[in-house]
The first five atom37 places (N, CA, C, CB, O) and aatype in JSON, in Angstrom:
{
  "aatype": [12, 11, 16, 9, 3, 19, 18, 15, 1, 5, 7, 4, 8, 10, 4, 6, 9, 10, 19, 6, 6, 10, 10, 14, 10, 19, 5, 7, 1, 13, 1, 9, 19, 19, 8, 3, 9, 3, 16, 1, 6, 3, 17, 1, 1, 6, 18, 7, 16, 1, 19, 14, 19, 19, 6, 18, 3, 7, 6, 10, 9, 4, 5, 18, 8, 10, 3, 1, 5, 0, 10, 16, 1, 9, 10, 7, 10, 3, 6, 15, 8, 16],
  "atom_mask": [
    [1, 1, 1, 1, 1],
    [1, 1, 1, 1, 1],
    [1, 1, 1, 1, 1],
    [1, 1, 1, 1, 1],
    [1, 1, 1, 1, 1],
    [1, 1, 1, 1, 1],
    [1, 1, 1, 1, 1],
    [1, 1, 1, 1, 1],
    [1, 1, 1, 1, 1],
    [1, 1, 1, 1, 1],
    [1, 1, 1, 0, 1],
    [1, 1, 1, 1, 1],
    [1, 1, 1, 1, 1],
    [1, 1, 1, 1, 1],
    [1, 1, 1, 1, 1],
    [1, 1, 1, 1, 1],
    [1, 1, 1, 1, 1],
    [1, 1, 1, 1, 1],
    [1, 1, 1, 1, 1],
    [1, 1, 1, 1, 1],
    [1, 1, 1, 1, 1],
    [1, 1, 1, 1, 1],
    [1, 1, 1, 1, 1],
    [1, 1, 1, 1, 1],
    [1, 1, 1, 1, 1],
    [1, 1, 1, 1, 1],
    [1, 1, 1, 1, 1],
    [1, 1, 1, 0, 1],
    [1, 1, 1, 1, 1],
    [1, 1, 1, 1, 1],
    [1, 1, 1, 1, 1],
    [1, 1, 1, 1, 1],
    [1, 1, 1, 1, 1],
    [1, 1, 1, 1, 1],
    [1, 1, 1, 1, 1],
    [1, 1, 1, 1, 1],
    [1, 1, 1, 1, 1],
    [1, 1, 1, 1, 1],
    [1, 1, 1, 1, 1],
    [1, 1, 1, 1, 1],
    [1, 1, 1, 1, 1],
    [1, 1, 1, 1, 1],
    [1, 1, 1, 1, 1],
    [1, 1, 1, 1, 1],
    [1, 1, 1, 1, 1],
    [1, 1, 1, 1, 1],
    [1, 1, 1, 1, 1],
    [1, 1, 1, 0, 1],
    [1, 1, 1, 1, 1],
    [1, 1, 1, 1, 1],
    [1, 1, 1, 1, 1],
    [1, 1, 1, 1, 1],
    [1, 1, 1, 1, 1],
    [1, 1, 1, 1, 1],
    [1, 1, 1, 1, 1],
    [1, 1, 1, 1, 1],
    [1, 1, 1, 1, 1],
    [1, 1, 1, 0, 1],
    [1, 1, 1, 1, 1],
    [1, 1, 1, 1, 1],
    [1, 1, 1, 1, 1],
    [1, 1, 1, 1, 1],
    [1, 1, 1, 1, 1],
    [1, 1, 1, 1, 1],
    [1, 1, 1, 1, 1],
    [1, 1, 1, 1, 1],
    [1, 1, 1, 1, 1],
    [1, 1, 1, 1, 1],
    [1, 1, 1, 1, 1],
    [1, 1, 1, 1, 1],
    [1, 1, 1, 1, 1],
    [1, 1, 1, 1, 1],
    [1, 1, 1, 1, 1],
    [1, 1, 1, 1, 1],
    [1, 1, 1, 1, 1],
    [1, 1, 1, 0, 1],
    [1, 1, 1, 1, 1],
    [1, 1, 1, 1, 1],
    [1, 1, 1, 1, 1],
    [1, 1, 1, 1, 1],
    [1, 1, 1, 1, 1],
    [1, 1, 1, 1, 1]
  ],
  "atom_positions": [
    [[0.84, -1.17, 0.0], [0.0, 0.0, 0.0], [0.89, 1.25, 0.0], [-0.96, -0.01, 1.22], [1.87, 1.33, 0.75]],
    [[0.56, 2.21, -0.83], [1.35, 3.44, -0.93], [1.09, 4.33, 0.28], [1.01, 4.2, -2.23], [0.06, 4.22, 0.95]],
    [[2.04, 5.21, 0.55], [2.03, 6.0, 1.77], [1.86, 7.49, 1.51], [3.3, 5.77, 2.54], [2.47, 8.04, 0.59]],
    [[1.02, 8.12, 2.31], [0.87, 9.57, 2.36], [1.55, 10.01, 3.64], [-0.65, 10.02, 2.31], [1.27, 9.48, 4.71]],
    [[2.45, 10.99, 3.54], [3.16, 11.51, 4.7], [2.52, 12.81, 5.17], [4.65, 11.72, 4.38], [2.28, 13.72, 4.37]],
    [[2.26, 12.88, 6.46], [1.74, 14.1, 7.07], [2.78, 14.57, 8.08], [0.33, 13.87, 7.75], [3.13, 13.83, 9.01]],
    [[3.28, 15.78, 7.9], [4.24, 16.37, 8.82], [3.45, 17.26, 9.77], [5.37, 17.18, 8.07], [2.72, 18.16, 9.36]],
    [[3.62, 16.98, 11.06], [2.76, 17.55, 12.09], [3.58, 17.83, 13.33], [1.59, 16.59, 12.4], [4.79, 17.64, 13.34]],
    [[2.91, 18.29, 14.38], [3.55, 18.41, 15.69], [2.49, 18.2, 16.76], [4.26, 19.8, 15.86], [1.3, 18.42, 16.54]],
    [[2.95, 17.77, 17.91], [2.07, 17.53, 19.06], [1.32, 18.81, 19.41], [2.88, 17.03, 20.29], [1.89, 19.9, 19.39]],
    [[0.04, 18.67, 19.72], [-0.76, 19.81, 20.16], [-1.2, 20.74, 19.06], [0.0, 0.0, 0.0], [-1.75, 21.81, 19.35]],
    [[-0.99, 20.38, 17.81], [-1.39, 21.22, 16.67], [-2.83, 20.9, 16.3], [-0.44, 21.01, 15.45], [-3.12, 19.83, 15.77]],
    [[-3.73, 21.84, 16.58], [-5.15, 21.64, 16.3], [-5.42, 21.47, 14.8], [-5.96, 22.8, 16.85], [-6.2, 20.61, 14.4]],
    [[-4.77, 22.29, 13.97], [-4.95, 22.16, 12.51], [-4.49, 20.78, 12.03], [-4.16, 23.25, 11.77], [-5.1, 20.21, 11.13]],
    [[-3.43, 20.26, 12.64], [-2.91, 18.95, 12.26], [-3.93, 17.86, 12.57], [-1.58, 18.66, 13.0], [-4.17, 16.97, 11.76]],
    [[-4.53, 17.94, 13.75], [-5.53, 16.95, 14.16], [-6.73, 16.97, 13.22], [-5.98, 17.21, 15.6], [-7.23, 15.92, 12.81]],
    [[-7.2, 18.16, 12.88], [-8.35, 18.29, 11.98], [-8.03, 17.72, 10.6], [-8.77, 19.77, 11.86], [-8.83, 16.99, 10.03]],
    [[-6.85, 18.06, 10.08], [-6.48, 17.58, 8.75], [-6.44, 16.06, 8.71], [-5.12, 18.16, 8.34], [-6.96, 15.45, 7.78]],
    [[-5.83, 15.43, 9.7], [-5.74, 13.96, 9.72], [-7.13, 13.35, 9.82], [-4.85, 13.48, 10.89], [-7.42, 12.35, 9.16]],
    [[-8.01, 13.93, 10.65], [-9.38, 13.44, 10.77], [-10.13, 13.51, 9.45], [-10.13, 14.24, 11.83], [-10.91, 12.61, 9.13]],
    [[-9.9, 14.56, 8.67], [-10.55, 14.71, 7.36], [-9.93, 13.79, 6.32], [-10.46, 16.15, 6.89], [-10.63, 13.28, 5.44]],
    [[-8.63, 13.58, 6.41], [-7.9, 12.78, 5.42], [-8.2, 11.29, 5.54], [-6.42, 13.02, 5.56], [-8.36, 10.6, 4.53]],
    [[-8.26, 10.79, 6.75], [-8.42, 9.34, 6.97], [-9.57, 8.71, 6.19], [-8.63, 9.08, 8.43], [-9.33, 7.74, 5.47]],
    [[-10.8, 9.21, 6.29], [-11.88, 8.55, 5.57], [-11.76, 8.63, 4.05], [-13.19, 9.14, 5.99], [-12.33, 7.8, 3.34]],
    [[-11.04, 9.62, 3.55], [-10.9, 9.78, 2.1], [-9.96, 8.76, 1.47], [-10.4, 11.17, 1.79], [-10.12, 8.38, 0.31]],
    [[-8.98, 8.31, 2.25], [-7.95, 7.42, 1.68], [-7.92, 6.04, 2.32], [-6.6, 8.06, 1.83], [-7.14, 5.18, 1.9]],
    [[-8.76, 5.82, 3.33], [-8.76, 4.56, 4.06], [-8.92, 3.37, 3.12], [-9.87, 4.56, 5.11], [-9.81, 3.34, 2.27]],
    [[-8.05, 2.39, 3.3], [-8.07, 1.19, 2.49], [-7.33, 1.31, 1.17], [0.0, 0.0, 0.0], [-7.11, 0.31, 0.48]],
    [[-6.95, 2.53, 0.8], [-6.25, 2.74, -0.47], [-4.83, 3.26, -0.27], [-7.02, 3.71, -1.33], [-3.94, 2.98, -1.08]],
    [[-4.63, 4.02, 0.81], [-3.32, 4.58, 1.12], [-3.08, 4.45, 2.62], [-3.21, 6.07, 0.65], [-4.02, 4.46, 3.41]],
    [[-1.83, 4.34, 2.98], [-1.43, 4.32, 4.38], [-1.0, 5.73, 4.74], [-0.28, 3.27, 4.66], [-0.27, 6.36, 3.97]],
    [[-1.44, 6.23, 5.87], [-1.05, 7.55, 6.33], [-0.01, 7.4, 7.43], [-2.28, 8.36, 6.84], [-0.21, 6.66, 8.39]],
    [[1.11, 8.09, 7.27], [2.15, 8.11, 8.29], [2.29, 9.55, 8.76], [3.52, 7.55, 7.75], [2.6, 10.45, 7.99]],
    [[2.05, 9.75, 10.05], [2.16, 11.08, 10.65], [3.53, 11.2, 11.29], [1.02, 11.34, 11.7], [3.9, 10.41, 12.16]],
    [[4.28, 12.21, 10.86], [5.63, 12.45, 11.36], [5.61, 13.67, 12.28], [6.65, 12.65, 10.19], [5.17, 14.74, 11.86]],
    [[6.08, 13.52, 13.49], [6.19, 14.65, 14.41], [7.48, 15.4, 14.06], [6.19, 14.17, 15.93], [8.58, 14.88, 14.26]],
    [[7.33, 16.62, 13.54], [8.52, 17.35, 13.07], [9.48, 17.68, 14.19], [8.1, 18.62, 12.37], [10.66, 17.94, 13.93]],
    [[9.0, 17.69, 15.42], [9.87, 18.03, 16.54], [10.78, 16.88, 16.97], [9.04, 18.47, 17.71], [11.59, 17.04, 17.88]],
    [[10.65, 15.73, 16.32], [11.51, 14.59, 16.65], [12.82, 14.6, 15.85], [10.78, 13.29, 16.4], [13.75, 13.85, 16.16]],
    [[12.87, 15.45, 14.82], [14.09, 15.53, 14.0], [14.41, 16.98, 13.7], [13.93, 14.73, 12.68], [13.53, 17.75, 13.31]],
    [[15.65, 17.35, 13.88], [16.08, 18.74, 13.65], [15.87, 19.15, 12.19], [17.56, 18.91, 14.03], [15.45, 20.28, 11.93]],
    [[16.15, 18.26, 11.23], [15.98, 18.63, 9.82], [14.52, 18.91, 9.48], [16.53, 17.51, 8.91], [14.23, 19.82, 8.71]],
    [[13.59, 18.14, 10.05], [12.17, 18.4, 9.82], [11.77, 19.72, 10.48], [11.31, 17.24, 10.36], [11.02, 20.5, 9.9]],
    [[12.25, 19.96, 11.67], [11.92, 21.19, 12.39], [12.39, 22.41, 11.59], [12.57, 21.18, 13.81], [11.67, 23.4, 11.49]],
    [[13.6, 22.32, 11.01], [14.12, 23.41, 10.18], [13.29, 23.57, 8.91], [15.59, 23.17, 9.82], [12.94, 24.69, 8.52]],
    [[12.97, 22.47, 8.26], [12.25, 22.53, 6.98], [10.81, 23.02, 7.13], [12.25, 21.17, 6.33], [10.35, 23.85, 6.34]],
    [[10.1, 22.52, 8.13], [8.68, 22.82, 8.26], [8.36, 23.92, 9.26], [7.95, 21.59, 8.65], [7.38, 24.65, 9.08]],
    [[9.17, 24.07, 10.31], [8.95, 25.14, 11.29], [7.51, 25.24, 11.74], [0.0, 0.0, 0.0], [6.96, 24.31, 12.33]],
    [[6.89, 26.39, 11.45], [5.48, 26.58, 11.81], [4.55, 26.25, 10.65], [5.24, 28.02, 12.27], [3.34, 26.47, 10.74]],
    [[5.09, 25.75, 9.57], [4.32, 25.45, 8.35], [3.76, 24.03, 8.43], [5.2, 25.61, 7.08], [4.07, 23.19, 7.59]],
    [[2.93, 23.76, 9.44], [2.31, 22.44, 9.59], [0.81, 22.61, 9.76], [2.92, 21.67, 10.8], [0.36, 23.65, 10.24]],
    [[0.04, 21.62, 9.37], [0.45, 20.35, 8.8], [0.8, 20.48, 7.32], [-0.65, 19.34, 8.99], [0.33, 21.38, 6.62]],
    [[1.64, 19.56, 6.88], [2.02, 19.45, 5.48], [1.73, 18.02, 5.04], [3.54, 19.82, 5.26], [2.09, 17.07, 5.74]],
    [[1.07, 17.87, 3.9], [0.75, 16.55, 3.36], [1.55, 16.36, 2.08], [-0.79, 16.39, 3.09], [1.51, 17.19, 1.17]],
    [[2.29, 15.23, 2.01], [3.09, 14.91, 0.83], [2.79, 13.49, 0.39], [4.6, 15.09, 1.12], [2.47, 12.61, 1.2]],
    [[2.91, 13.28, -0.91], [2.79, 11.95, -1.47], [3.91, 11.78, -2.49], [1.38, 11.72, -2.13], [4.04, 12.56, -3.43]],
    [[4.71, 10.76, -2.29], [5.82, 10.46, -3.2], [6.72, 11.69, -3.39], [5.27, 9.97, -4.55], [7.18, 11.97, -4.5]],
    [[6.95, 12.41, -2.29], [7.82, 13.58, -2.33], [7.19, 14.84, -2.88], [0.0, 0.0, 0.0], [7.85, 15.88, -2.96]],
    [[5.92, 14.77, -3.28], [5.22, 15.91, -3.87], [4.28, 16.53, -2.84], [4.44, 15.48, -5.14], [3.51, 15.81, -2.18]],
    [[4.33, 17.83, -2.7], [3.44, 18.55, -1.8], [2.01, 18.46, -2.31], [3.87, 20.02, -1.65], [1.73, 18.79, -3.46]],
    [[1.11, 18.01, -1.44], [-0.32, 18.01, -1.78], [-0.97, 19.26, -1.21], [-1.02, 16.72, -1.24], [-1.69, 19.97, -1.92]],
    [[-0.73, 19.53, 0.06], [-1.31, 20.71, 0.69], [-0.62, 20.99, 2.01], [-2.83, 20.53, 0.89], [0.14, 20.17, 2.52]],
    [[-0.91, 22.17, 2.55], [-0.41, 22.52, 3.88], [-1.47, 23.35, 4.57], [0.95, 23.3, 3.79], [-2.29, 24.01, 3.93]],
    [[-1.45, 23.32, 5.88], [-2.39, 24.02, 6.76], [-3.79, 23.41, 6.76], [-2.47, 25.48, 6.36], [-4.32, 23.08, 7.82]],
    [[-4.4, 23.26, 5.59], [-5.75, 22.72, 5.47], [-5.78, 21.68, 4.35], [-6.8, 23.86, 5.2], [-4.99, 21.76, 3.41]],
    [[-6.69, 20.72, 4.46], [-6.8, 19.68, 3.44], [-7.35, 20.29, 2.15], [-7.71, 18.53, 3.93], [-8.41, 20.92, 2.16]],
    [[-6.64, 20.09, 1.07], [-7.06, 20.54, -0.25], [-7.59, 19.32, -0.99], [-5.88, 21.23, -1.05], [-6.82, 18.55, -1.57]],
    [[-8.9, 19.14, -0.98], [-9.51, 17.94, -1.57], [-9.28, 17.86, -3.08], [-11.02, 17.93, -1.28], [-9.1, 16.76, -3.62]],
    [[-9.28, 19.0, -3.76], [-9.04, 18.99, -5.21], [-7.62, 18.52, -5.52], [-9.28, 20.39, -5.8], [-7.42, 17.72, -6.43]],
    [[-6.64, 19.02, -4.79], [-5.26, 18.59, -5.0], [-5.1, 17.12, -4.66], [-4.28, 19.44, -4.15], [-4.41, 16.38, -5.36]],
    [[-5.75, 16.68, -3.59], [-5.69, 15.28, -3.19], [-6.24, 14.38, -4.3], [-6.48, 15.06, -1.88], [-5.64, 13.37, -4.64]],
    [[-7.38, 14.76, -4.84], [-8.01, 14.0, -5.92], [-7.11, 13.97, -7.16], [-9.38, 14.6, -6.28], [-6.93, 12.92, -7.77]],
    [[-6.56, 15.12, -7.52], [-5.72, 15.22, -8.72], [-4.44, 14.4, -8.57], [-5.37, 16.69, -9.0], [-4.1, 13.62, -9.46]],
    [[-3.74, 14.57, -7.47], [-2.44, 13.93, -7.29], [-2.56, 12.43, -7.04], [-1.7, 14.59, -6.14], [-1.75, 11.65, -7.54]],
    [[-3.56, 12.04, -6.26], [-3.7, 10.62, -5.9], [-4.59, 9.85, -6.86], [-4.26, 10.49, -4.51], [-4.66, 8.63, -6.79]],
    [[-5.26, 10.56, -7.77], [-6.13, 9.89, -8.72], [-7.35, 9.26, -8.06], [0.0, 0.0, 0.0], [-7.82, 8.2, -8.47]],
    [[-7.85, 9.93, -7.02], [-9.01, 9.4, -6.29], [-10.27, 9.62, -7.09], [-9.13, 10.05, -4.91], [-10.39, 10.59, -7.84]],
    [[-11.21, 8.73, -6.91], [-12.55, 8.87, -7.48], [-13.21, 10.03, -6.73], [-13.4, 7.53, -7.35], [-13.29, 10.0, -5.5]],
    [[-13.68, 11.03, -7.44], [-14.22, 12.22, -6.79], [-15.45, 11.93, -5.96], [-14.55, 13.25, -7.82], [-15.79, 12.75, -5.1]],
    [[-16.12, 10.83, -6.16], [-17.29, 10.52, -5.33], [-16.9, 10.21, -3.9], [-18.06, 9.34, -5.92], [-17.75, 10.23, -3.01]],
    [[-15.59, 9.91, -3.64], [-15.12, 9.64, -2.29], [-14.62, 10.88, -1.59], [-14.03, 8.62, -2.32], [-14.38, 10.84, -0.38]],
    [[-14.47, 12.0, -2.31], [-13.91, 13.21, -1.7], [-14.91, 14.25, -1.42], [-12.88, 13.79, -2.55], [-14.57, 15.31, -0.91]]
  ]
}
């Protein structure tokens, strides 16, 4: 199963909302891995306050809020699920 990466941090309300919205859209088709940016210095430098960030195969899908159109376009999802 292919992986969607979400870069997040503990206590981030926007991060929690984004993951809650993302899960039902991709469940059973993609695996979601949530990375806490504060666990690695390179992630902390790269993302800073720019979380949440959603990436697939190294490509930015969206940041701050879930972009359903970008998700559909990049992942090739059936629009009836989004």
